[in-house]
C-alpha positions as CSV (number, residue, x, y, z in Angstrom):
1,M,76.3,25.2,167.9
2,T,72.9,25.4,166.2
3,E,69.7,23.5,166.8
4,G,71.0,20.7,164.6
5,G,74.3,20.3,166.5
6,W,77.8,21.5,165.5
7,L,78.4,22.3,161.9
8,G,81.2,20.3,160.3
9,A,82.8,19.9,156.9
10,G,80.5,19.6,154.0
11,G,77.6,21.3,155.8
12,K,76.9,18.2,157.9
13,F,75.9,18.5,161.6
14,Y,77.6,16.6,164.4
15,A,76.6,15.8,168.0
16,S,79.8,17.3,169.5
17,A,82.3,20.0,168.7
18,E,85.1,17.4,168.7
19,D,83.3,15.4,166.0
20,A,82.7,18.5,163.9
21,H,86.4,19.4,164.2
22,E,87.4,15.9,163.3
23,S,85.3,16.1,160.1
24,F,87.3,19.2,159.0
25,A,90.5,17.4,159.9
26,R,89.6,14.4,157.8
27,R,88.4,16.6,154.9
28,F,91.5,18.8,154.8
29,G,94.1,16.3,155.9
30,W,94.9,18.1,159.1
31,A,97.3,16.1,161.2
32,K,96.4,15.4,164.8
33,P,98.6,17.2,167.3
34,K,101.6,15.1,168.1
35,V,102.1,14.3,171.8
36,S,105.4,12.7,172.8
37,Q,105.2,9.3,174.6
38,H,106.9,10.9,177.6
39,D,104.1,13.5,177.9
40,L,101.5,10.7,177.8
41,V,103.1,9.0,180.8
42,E,104.7,11.5,183.1
43,E,103.4,14.9,184.2
44,R,105.7,17.8,183.4
45,R,105.8,21.5,183.8
46,L,104.7,23.8,181.0
47,R,107.8,24.9,179.0
48,V,108.0,28.7,178.3
49,F,110.7,30.4,176.4
50,L,111.6,33.9,177.6
51,C,112.8,36.0,174.7
52,H,114.3,39.3,175.8
53,A,116.9,42.0,175.2
54,R,120.0,41.7,177.3
55,E,119.2,45.2,178.7
56,D,115.9,43.9,180.2
57,K,117.6,41.0,182.1
58,I,116.6,42.3,185.6
59,A,112.9,42.3,184.8
60,V,113.1,39.0,183.0
61,R,114.9,37.4,185.9
62,E,112.0,38.5,188.1
63,L,109.5,37.0,185.6
64,Y,111.6,33.8,185.5
65,N,111.4,33.5,189.3
66,R,107.7,34.2,189.5
67,L,106.9,31.6,186.8
68,T,109.1,29.0,188.4
69,E,107.2,29.5,191.7
70,R,104.0,28.8,189.7
71,K,105.1,25.3,188.5
72,V,106.1,26.6,185.1
73,D,109.5,25.7,183.4
74,P,110.7,28.9,181.9
75,W,113.7,28.9,179.6
76,L,116.2,31.6,180.4
77,D,119.6,31.6,178.6
78,E,121.7,32.4,181.7
79,V,120.1,29.5,183.6
80,K,119.7,26.9,180.8
81,L,122.8,27.3,178.7
82,L,125.9,25.4,179.9
83,P,129.4,26.5,179.3
84,G,130.7,25.0,176.1
85,Q,127.3,24.7,174.4
86,K,126.7,26.3,171.1
87,W,124.2,28.9,172.2
88,R,122.6,29.5,168.8
89,D,121.9,25.8,168.4
90,E,120.6,25.5,171.9
91,I,118.3,28.5,171.6
92,S,116.9,27.2,168.4
93,K,116.2,23.8,170.0
94,A,114.6,25.4,173.0
95,I,112.3,27.5,170.8
96,R,111.2,24.5,168.8
97,A,110.6,22.4,172.0
98,T,108.8,25.0,174.0
99,D,105.0,25.1,174.7
100,A,104.9,28.9,174.6
101,F,107.1,31.7,173.5
102,V,106.9,34.9,175.6
103,A,108.4,37.9,173.7
104,C,109.4,40.4,176.4
105,L,109.0,43.8,174.8
106,S,110.5,47.1,175.9
107,E,111.7,50.3,174.1
108,V,115.1,48.7,173.8
109,A,113.9,45.3,172.6
110,V,111.6,46.6,169.9
111,S,114.3,48.9,168.5
112,K,117.2,46.6,168.8
113,V,119.1,45.1,165.9
114,G,120.4,41.7,166.7
115,Y,119.8,38.1,167.7
116,I,116.5,38.9,169.4
117,N,114.9,39.4,166.0
118,R,116.1,36.0,164.9
119,E,114.5,34.4,167.9
120,V,111.2,36.2,167.2
121,K,111.3,35.2,163.5
122,E,111.9,31.5,164.5
123,A,109.1,31.6,167.0
124,L,106.7,33.0,164.3
125,D,107.7,30.2,162.0
126,V,107.0,27.7,164.8
127,A,103.7,29.4,165.5
128,D,102.6,28.9,161.9
129,Q,103.0,25.1,162.5
130,Q,100.7,25.1,165.5
131,P,97.1,23.8,165.4
132,E,94.4,26.4,165.1
133,G,93.4,27.8,168.5
134,K,96.5,26.8,170.4
135,I,98.3,29.7,172.2
136,F,102.0,29.9,171.4
137,N,103.3,33.4,170.9
138,I,102.6,35.8,173.8
139,P,103.8,39.4,173.5
140,L,104.5,40.7,177.0
141,R,105.3,44.4,177.3
142,L,107.7,45.1,180.2
143,Q,107.0,48.8,179.8
144,Q,105.0,51.2,177.6
145,C,106.3,50.6,174.1
146,D,105.0,50.1,170.6
147,V,104.2,46.5,169.7
148,P,106.1,45.4,166.6
149,E,104.0,45.0,163.5
150,R,104.5,41.2,163.5
151,Y,102.7,41.0,166.8
152,R,99.8,43.4,166.2
153,D,97.2,40.7,165.5
154,I,98.1,38.8,168.8
155,Q,96.7,40.0,172.1
156,W,99.5,41.2,174.3
157,V,99.8,41.6,178.0
158,D,101.3,44.5,180.0
159,Y,103.6,43.0,182.7
160,F,103.9,46.5,184.3
161,D,100.1,46.5,185.0
162,P,99.4,45.0,188.5
163,R,97.1,42.4,186.8
164,G,99.6,41.7,184.0
165,F,101.3,38.7,185.6
166,Y,97.9,37.1,186.3
167,S,96.8,37.7,182.7
168,L,99.9,35.9,181.6
169,L,99.2,33.0,184.0
170,A,95.6,32.8,182.6
171,S,97.1,32.4,179.1
172,L,99.5,29.8,180.3
173,T,96.8,27.9,182.1
174,A,94.6,27.9,179.0
175,L,97.5,26.5,177.0
176,A,98.2,23.8,179.6
177,E,94.5,22.9,179.5
178,W,94.6,22.8,175.7
179,L,97.6,20.5,175.9
180,R,95.9,18.3,178.5
181,D,92.8,18.1,176.3
182,H,95.0,16.8,173.6
183,G,96.8,14.1,175.6
184,S,99.7,15.8,177.3
185,K,100.2,15.4,181.1
186,V,101.1,19.0,181.7
187,A,100.8,20.5,185.2
188,L,98.6,23.5,185.4
189,P,100.4,26.6,186.6
190,A,99.5,27.2,190.2
Protein backbone atom coordinates (compact mmCIF):
# COMPACT_ATOMS: atom_id res chain seq x y z
CA MET A 1 0.00 0.00 0.00
CA THR A 2 1.12 3.52 -0.74
CA GLU A 3 -0.34 6.90 0.17
CA GLY A 4 -2.58 6.67 -2.89
CA GLY A 5 -3.94 3.20 -2.02
CA TRP A 6 -3.07 -0.18 -3.47
CA LEU A 7 -1.34 -0.22 -6.84
CA GLY A 8 -3.23 -2.22 -9.45
CA ALA A 9 -2.94 -2.98 -13.14
CA GLY A 10 -1.97 -0.14 -15.44
CA GLY A 11 -0.49 1.89 -12.58
CA LYS A 12 -3.95 2.77 -11.20
CA PHE A 13 -4.51 2.98 -7.43
CA TYR A 14 -7.38 1.19 -5.69
CA ALA A 15 -9.00 1.60 -2.27
CA SER A 16 -8.47 -2.02 -1.26
CA ALA A 17 -5.99 -4.80 -1.93
CA GLU A 18 -8.86 -6.96 -3.26
CA ASP A 19 -9.80 -4.30 -5.85
CA ALA A 20 -6.16 -3.98 -6.93
CA HIS A 21 -5.91 -7.78 -7.29
CA GLU A 22 -9.16 -7.81 -9.28
CA SER A 23 -7.71 -5.23 -11.68
CA PHE A 24 -4.82 -7.58 -12.47
CA ALA A 25 -7.24 -10.50 -12.80
CA ARG A 26 -9.34 -8.58 -15.34
CA ARG A 27 -6.31 -7.32 -17.26
CA PHE A 28 -4.55 -10.68 -17.54
CA GLY A 29 -7.65 -12.87 -17.71
CA TRP A 30 -6.97 -14.70 -14.45
CA ALA A 31 -9.82 -17.00 -13.53
CA LYS A 32 -11.40 -16.67 -10.11
CA PRO A 33 -10.65 -19.63 -7.85
CA LYS A 34 -13.37 -22.23 -8.34
CA VAL A 35 -15.25 -23.27 -5.24
CA SER A 36 -17.52 -26.29 -5.43
CA GLN A 37 -21.18 -25.78 -4.52
CA HIS A 38 -20.73 -28.31 -1.72
CA ASP A 39 -17.96 -26.21 -0.18
CA LEU A 40 -20.19 -23.12 -0.24
CA VAL A 41 -22.91 -24.83 1.77
CA GLU A 42 -21.40 -27.38 4.13
CA GLU A 43 -18.32 -27.05 6.30
CA ARG A 44 -15.70 -29.69 5.68
CA ARG A 45 -12.27 -30.62 6.94
CA LEU A 46 -9.13 -29.52 5.13
CA ARG A 47 -7.98 -32.31 2.76
CA VAL A 48 -4.27 -33.10 3.00
CA PHE A 49 -2.52 -35.74 0.88
CA LEU A 50 0.37 -37.48 2.69
CA CYS A 51 3.01 -38.55 0.14
CA HIS A 52 5.64 -40.87 1.61
CA ALA A 53 7.94 -43.80 1.06
CA ARG A 54 6.64 -47.14 2.30
CA GLU A 55 9.65 -47.37 4.62
CA ASP A 56 8.44 -44.24 6.49
CA LYS A 57 4.97 -45.63 7.19
CA ILE A 58 5.32 -45.59 11.01
CA ALA A 59 6.14 -41.86 11.16
CA VAL A 60 3.46 -41.04 8.59
CA ARG A 61 0.82 -43.00 10.53
CA GLU A 62 1.67 -40.88 13.58
CA LEU A 63 1.35 -37.72 11.47
CA TYR A 64 -1.98 -39.00 10.09
CA ASN A 65 -3.32 -39.53 13.63
CA ARG A 66 -2.14 -36.14 14.85
CA LEU A 67 -3.72 -34.36 11.88
CA THR A 68 -7.00 -36.26 12.29
CA GLU A 69 -7.15 -35.13 15.93
CA ARG A 70 -6.79 -31.51 14.69
CA LYS A 71 -9.87 -31.59 12.42
CA VAL A 72 -7.87 -32.24 9.25
CA ASP A 73 -8.80 -34.93 6.71
CA PRO A 74 -5.44 -36.50 5.79
CA TRP A 75 -5.28 -38.90 2.84
CA LEU A 76 -3.23 -41.99 3.62
CA ASP A 77 -3.25 -44.89 1.17
CA GLU A 78 -3.68 -47.67 3.73
CA VAL A 79 -6.73 -45.91 5.18
CA LYS A 80 -8.41 -44.45 2.09
CA LEU A 81 -7.84 -47.14 -0.57
CA LEU A 82 -10.45 -49.89 -0.66
CA PRO A 83 -9.77 -53.45 -1.81
CA GLY A 84 -10.44 -53.75 -5.52
CA GLN A 85 -9.79 -50.09 -6.33
CA LYS A 86 -7.19 -49.21 -8.94
CA TRP A 87 -4.70 -47.53 -6.65
CA ARG A 88 -2.95 -45.46 -9.34
CA ASP A 89 -6.25 -43.92 -10.42
CA GLU A 90 -7.38 -43.29 -6.84
CA ILE A 91 -4.06 -41.68 -5.85
CA SER A 92 -4.20 -39.41 -8.88
CA LYS A 93 -7.79 -38.39 -8.06
CA ALA A 94 -6.83 -37.74 -4.44
CA ILE A 95 -3.86 -35.52 -5.42
CA ARG A 96 -6.07 -33.49 -7.76
CA ALA A 97 -8.83 -33.13 -5.14
CA THR A 98 -6.63 -32.28 -2.17
CA ASP A 99 -6.19 -28.85 -0.60
CA ALA A 100 -2.55 -29.49 0.32
CA PHE A 101 0.11 -32.00 -0.66
CA VAL A 102 2.56 -32.87 2.13
CA ALA A 103 5.70 -34.52 0.77
CA CYS A 104 7.14 -36.52 3.68
CA LEU A 105 10.89 -36.55 3.06
CA SER A 106 13.52 -38.88 4.50
CA GLU A 107 16.84 -40.31 3.36
CA VAL A 108 14.92 -43.22 1.82
CA ALA A 109 12.20 -41.06 0.22
CA VAL A 110 14.61 -38.64 -1.49
CA SER A 111 16.78 -41.41 -2.93
CA LYS A 112 14.03 -43.84 -3.88
CA VAL A 113 13.17 -44.73 -7.45
CA GLY A 114 9.50 -45.48 -7.82
CA TYR A 115 5.93 -44.30 -7.56
CA ILE A 116 6.66 -41.62 -4.96
CA ASN A 117 8.35 -39.58 -7.71
CA ARG A 118 5.24 -39.82 -9.88
CA GLU A 119 3.13 -38.49 -6.98
CA VAL A 120 5.54 -35.59 -6.45
CA LYS A 121 5.57 -34.76 -10.17
CA GLU A 122 1.77 -34.80 -10.32
CA ALA A 123 1.57 -32.56 -7.23
CA LEU A 124 3.99 -30.09 -8.81
CA ASP A 125 1.78 -30.02 -11.90
CA VAL A 126 -1.29 -29.37 -9.73
CA ALA A 127 0.62 -26.66 -7.82
CA ASP A 128 1.31 -24.86 -11.10
CA GLN A 129 -2.45 -24.52 -11.57
CA GLN A 130 -3.03 -22.94 -8.14
CA PRO A 131 -3.69 -19.22 -7.72
CA GLU A 132 -0.75 -17.04 -6.69
CA GLY A 133 -0.20 -17.02 -2.93
CA LYS A 134 -2.11 -20.23 -2.17
CA ILE A 135 -0.18 -22.83 -0.21
CA PHE A 136 -0.30 -26.26 -1.83
CA ASN A 137 3.01 -28.18 -1.69
CA ILE A 138 4.49 -28.54 1.78
CA PRO A 139 7.82 -30.40 2.02
CA LEU A 140 8.03 -32.02 5.47
CA ARG A 141 11.34 -33.57 6.50
CA LEU A 142 10.82 -36.60 8.74
CA GLN A 143 14.57 -36.65 9.45
CA GLN A 144 17.73 -34.79 8.43
CA CYS A 145 18.00 -35.22 4.68
CA ASP A 146 18.66 -33.19 1.57
CA VAL A 147 15.60 -31.50 0.13
CA PRO A 148 15.15 -32.46 -3.55
CA GLU A 149 15.95 -29.73 -6.06
CA ARG A 150 12.31 -29.44 -7.10
CA TYR A 151 11.40 -28.32 -3.56
CA ARG A 152 14.34 -25.99 -2.91
CA ASP A 153 12.31 -22.81 -3.55
CA ILE A 154 9.51 -23.88 -1.16
CA GLN A 155 9.89 -23.41 2.59
CA TRP A 156 10.00 -26.82 4.24
CA VAL A 157 9.27 -27.88 7.79
CA ASP A 158 11.26 -30.27 10.00
CA TYR A 159 8.78 -32.67 11.59
CA PHE A 160 11.55 -34.00 13.85
CA ASP A 161 11.90 -30.54 15.44
CA PRO A 162 9.64 -30.23 18.52
CA ARG A 163 7.97 -27.20 16.89
CA GLY A 164 7.69 -28.85 13.47
CA PHE A 165 4.16 -30.18 13.82
CA TYR A 166 2.94 -26.77 14.97
CA SER A 167 4.65 -25.10 12.00
CA LEU A 168 2.82 -27.52 9.72
CA LEU A 169 -0.45 -26.68 11.49
CA ALA A 170 0.25 -22.97 11.00
CA SER A 171 0.63 -23.55 7.24
CA LEU A 172 -2.55 -25.62 7.10
CA THR A 173 -4.42 -22.96 9.08
CA ALA A 174 -3.19 -20.25 6.70
CA LEU A 175 -4.39 -22.39 3.78
CA ALA A 176 -7.79 -22.96 5.42
CA GLU A 177 -8.11 -19.22 6.01
CA TRP A 178 -7.20 -18.54 2.37
CA LEU A 179 -9.87 -21.01 1.24
CA ARG A 180 -12.43 -19.43 3.58
CA ASP A 181 -11.56 -15.97 2.23
CA HIS A 182 -12.32 -17.34 -1.23
CA GLY A 183 -15.71 -18.84 -0.33
CA SER A 184 -15.01 -22.37 0.94
CA LYS A 185 -16.52 -23.46 4.23
CA VAL A 186 -13.41 -25.21 5.52
CA ALA A 187 -12.94 -25.91 9.22
CA LEU A 188 -9.82 -24.40 10.69
CA PRO A 189 -7.40 -26.99 12.09
CA ALA A 190 -7.82 -27.00 15.87
